[in-house]
N, C-alpha and C positions, 0 to 999 in steps of 0.2 A: 504494500500500500504506500502511496506517495501523496504528499500534500501539494496541491497545486492551487494557484489563484483561479478564481472563477473566470477572470478575463482570459487566461491561458486556455482553460477548458472550453470556453465558448469559441475562441479563435480556432482551436483544434477541431471542434465540431463543424465550424464553417468550412474549414479545409476538407474535412471528410465529405461534406455534402457536395462541394465543388468537384472533388475527385470522382464521386459516384455519378454526378451529372456527366462528366467527361467520359467515363466508362460507358454509360448507357448511350450517349450520343454517338460515340465511336462504334459501338456494337450494332446500333440501329442501322448504320450504313452497310453492315456486312450481312444483314438478314435479307432473305429473298422474298418472303411473303409479307404482304401489307399488314396483316394482323399481328405479325411478329414485330414489325417496325412500330406499329401503333402502341403495342404494349410497352415497348422500350421507351417510346416517346413519353408515355404516361409516367413511367418510372423516372425518367429524366426530369420531367416537369415537377414531379413531387419533390425531387431533390432540390430544385430551385426554390420551391415554396419553403422547404425546411431551412434552407440558407437564409431566406428572408426573415423567417421567424427568429432565427438566432441573431441576425443583424438588428432586428427590432429591439431585442434585449439589450444589445450594445448601445443602440441609439437612445434608449430610455435611461441608460446608466446602469452599471452593474449594481445589483441589489446589495444590501448591507452585508451579505455573506461574502467575505473576502477570500477565504480559503476553505477547501474541503478535501477530505481524504478520498482518493479515488485511484483506480488502476487506469493509467493513461498509457496506452500502447499505440504507437503510430506505426502501422504496417504500410509499406510502400504500395502505391497503386500503379506503379510503373510496370505495365504489362511486359515490356521487353525485358526488364530486370527479373520479373517473377516467372514469366512463361516463355521467354525467348522471343526472337524477332518476329516470327510468323506463327502465332498460336492458332490452333484450330478453334472454331467457334465454340465447340463443346467445352474446351478448356477455359475459354473466357467466361462462359456461363457458370461453370463450376467455381471459378475464381469469384465471380459476382455473388454467387450464393454464399460463399465463405465470408466475403466482405460484409454482406448484409447480416449474417449471423454475428460477426464481430461487432458491428455497429449496434445491433440489438443489445448485446451484452454490455457494451461500453455505455450506451445511453441509460440502460436499466441500472447499471452500477452508479452512475451519476445521480439518477433520480432517487435511489435508495439512500444516498449520502446527504440529500438535501432535506431541510425541514419542510413541513407542509406549506403549500402556497403555489403561486403562479409558476415559478421557475421549476419546481418539482413536477407540476402538471405538464409543463412543456416537454421536459426530458422524458417523462413517462409516455407522452404522446409520440415523441420521436422514436422511442424504443418500439412501440406498437407498430408504427409505420414501417420500420425496418423489418419486423417480423412478417408483415404483409408482403413487403417486397420480396423477401426470401421465398415465401410460399408461391408467389406469382412466377418467380424464376424457376422454381422446381416444377412448374407445370409445363415448361418447355421440354418436350420429349425428343430424345435423340434416337433416330433409327440407324440402322447399320451403315447407311451411306453418309452419315454425319450431317444429314439435313434435319431441320427442326420443324416441328409442327406445334402450334399453340393449341393446347387443349382448353376448350371453354369450360368455365366453372359449372 
């Protein structure tokens, strides 16, 4: 456990949301089917909304809580570094699922470290959103030819 300032935690969260947006926007370009691109666009748009929520906290001023104890682990989103120069779409999807699971755990940990109130609710909401994103990505089904089909809920 590490003590970090709330400002650092919020900046880290904003960076995570931007990285996720970039991941989905890039992956969207690699998908063949319109429904796949639409799902990824929705995920990318959600990440921008999350970023705005966090920036709103910054703009309102960091609440009276100055430091909290939380696990802050920054895992690189650089696909080339993690997956190589030309990763398969299936590898990118698995990477995205892993990142969403990490983000859920990260935001949930932050929310559990905060006292009741608006900020705790925001991080709890962000955690829930990341869990939804992970579930949506898991609905992308890989067939033997490495093509993807989006399965409707």
